[in-house]
N, C-alpha and C positions, 0 to 999 in steps of 0.2 A: 787593701780596699781604699778607694777614693773617699776622702772625708766629706767633701762638699762638691755638688754639681751646681754651678751658677748658670742660669738659663736666661738668655736675652730673647724676648719675643719681638720680632720685627715683622712689618708688613711692607709698606712702601715709604719708609722714612728717609731713604736716600742718604745724603751727606750728614743728616742729623744723627744717624746711627753711629757715626764715627766717634762722637763725644761719648755716647753711651758705652761703646766698646772700650774706650780708654778708661772710663770710670770703672767698668767691671774688671778690666785687667789690673788697674791700680789696686783695687780692693783685694783681688786674688793674690797680687804680689805681696801685700802685707801679711796675708794669711799664710802664704808659702814660706815667708821669712820666719814665721813662728813655728814651722814644721808641719803645716797641714798640706794634704794632697788635695788640690782643687782642679777640677776640669771646667772648661768654659764651652758652653753650647749656645748656638744661635738657632732658634727655630724660625725659619722664614716662611711665613704663610701667605700664599697668593701674592708673592713679592714681584718686584720689577728688577731689571738688569742693573739700574743704578745702585740699588741697595745691595744686590749680590756683589757688585764690584767693590763696594765699601767693605763688605764682609771678607772678601778675598784679600784685602789689604791687611788682615789680621790673622796670620797663619796659625796662631795659637788657639783659634776658636774653631770648634767643629761645627759645621753648618748642616742643619737638617731642613730640607725643603718639604713643605706640606701644601695641600690644597684643600684644607678643611674649611677655610673661610669663616673662622670663628676663633676669637682670642682664647676663650676658655678651653675649647677642644685642642687648640694649639699648645696650651700649657700642658694638657694631658699627654700630648705627643712628646713633649720635652721630658716629662717624668718617665715615660717608657724608654727613652733613649739614655737617661741618666744612669750613672754607675755609682754615684755617691750615696753615703748613708744619709746625708742631709741634702736638701734642695732649697735653693732660693731663686727668686724671679726678679727680673728687671725689664721694664718696657723699653722699646727701641728708641725713644726720644727722651728718656729720663736719666737721672744720675744718682749714684749712691755716694754717701760719704765714704772716704777711703778706708775707714776701719770697720765697715759693715760686716763683711764675711767673718773676720776674726772675732769681733765682739759678739756677734750673734751665735757663733759656734761655742764660744766660751760660756755664754748664758745657757745655751741648750744643754751642754754636757753637765752643767752644775744643777740643772733643774731636777726636782724630785720625780716628775712625771712628764710625759710628752706634752709639749705645748706648741702653739703657733706664735712666732716672734715677729715683731714689726719694729721699724725705726721709731725713735722717740718722737720725731716730728717730721713733717713734710713742708718744704718751701715751694710754693707755686711761683713761677716766674715766666715771663714771655715778653715778646716785643710790644704787645699792646695790653699787658697786664701788670698792674702794680704788684710788687712782691708781697706775698702774704704767707705767714706761718700758720700751720695747722698742727697743734700738739695731739698726740694719740694717747688715749687712756689705757692704763694697764687693767686687764680683765680681772685681776685679783682685787682691785680696788673699786670695781663697779658691779659688785655682786647684785643680782636682781635686775640688772639693766638690760636684760635680753629683750624686754618690750621696746625700749628705745632703739636697740639695734635693729629690730624689725621695721622701724620707721626711718632710721638714719644710720648710714654706715659710719662706723667708728674708725676704720683703718683703711689706708690706701693700699695699692696693689702689691708692693713688695712684702713677701712673707718668707719665713725661714722655718723649716720643720723637717722632721725625719721623713724620708721618702715613703715610709709606710703610711704616713698621714695622708699624703696626696693620693696614694693607691686606694686607701680606704674611703676617702671622700674626694672623688674626682670633681673637676669643674663641670658645670652644666652649660649646655649650648644656649645661646641667646638668639632672639629673633626680633629685630627692631620693626620688621613688618607687622608683627603681632604685638608690638609695644612691650616686649619682654627683653630686659637688658641688665646691665650692672653685674657682670659675671663675678667680679671679685667680692662685691657686697653679698651676693647670693652665697658664695663659697664661705665667707665669714660666718654667715648664718648657719649654713649646713654643718660646718665644723663645730660651732657652738652647740648646735642640737646634738651632735655626736659626743658631747661631753668634754671637748677640748677647750682649754683656757687660752685666750689670746693675751700675750704679754708684750711689753716693749723692752727694747735693749737700750739701756742708758747711754747717753752721749753718742747717739747715732742719728743720722739725718738722711732724708730722701728728697731729691729735687725734681719737681714735676714741671715739665715744659708745657705751658698753656698755648694751645694752637686752635685756630678757628675751625679746623677740620678734624679735631681729635675725636676719639670714640665717645668720650664723655659729652662733648658738645653735640654730636650726632644723636646720642641717646636722649639728651634733654630736648633737642629739637623735634624728635618724634614723640615726645610726651610719654616715653616708656616708663614702666614701673620695674621694680626688681623682679627678676625671675623667681617664681614661687619656690620657697624652701620648706624644709621640715621643721623650722624653728618653732613656730607657734603650735603646730600639731604635737610636737614632742613635749611642749611645756603644759598644754592644757588638756592632754590626754585624749586627743582626737584619734579614734581607733580605726576609722575607715582607711584602707590602703590608698596611697596616691594613685596607683594603677587603675582603681575602680572609677576614677573621676573622668 
């Protein structure tokens, strides 16, 4: 059985996806050298030919094309295609530290119970952005902080967990036209509501390329809020089903 499925989500990143693919391949190489079976998948959602040409230059990556037009739903498509016991995500213009897959897998198999794992910190960088570090808290050290999570996201998009976690708690669709966004923040809340603890992997990093046309910038510009989750309902005992609203 494949140990880890590493999934790159791309849209129309073009040549920027090349660096992300190299980053993913480098991390996979370290994991394979330690004896892990790792598959690389690129989910190309509503993509363009330039991005497809970049993907074609990396024959070790299986390309899955979709037209779901939503990052969260595209992540779910990647989960359906994956064969690994564990899954991890990378966005098409970001970078992993080289030890991410191996160290996250080591942390996960040592854990007493299923958890969601994140890099220890993220570095924001870009042509017009001053470099800025964002440390991520470990869920075991912020007990009772679910209220803050409902108002501010603690963790950026890369996650590492058993495939059953993503099957049990799929990503939700967003709709910026209705000012509903932040698919990863919503998923962090949904998994927390489901009783999963979000942990950080020591000595790992994630690099986020800041772009003026990024999904986060578009979400901010539309004044969107996080897509509603079950987090507050699950904690305060709200009994009315979501479907009734």
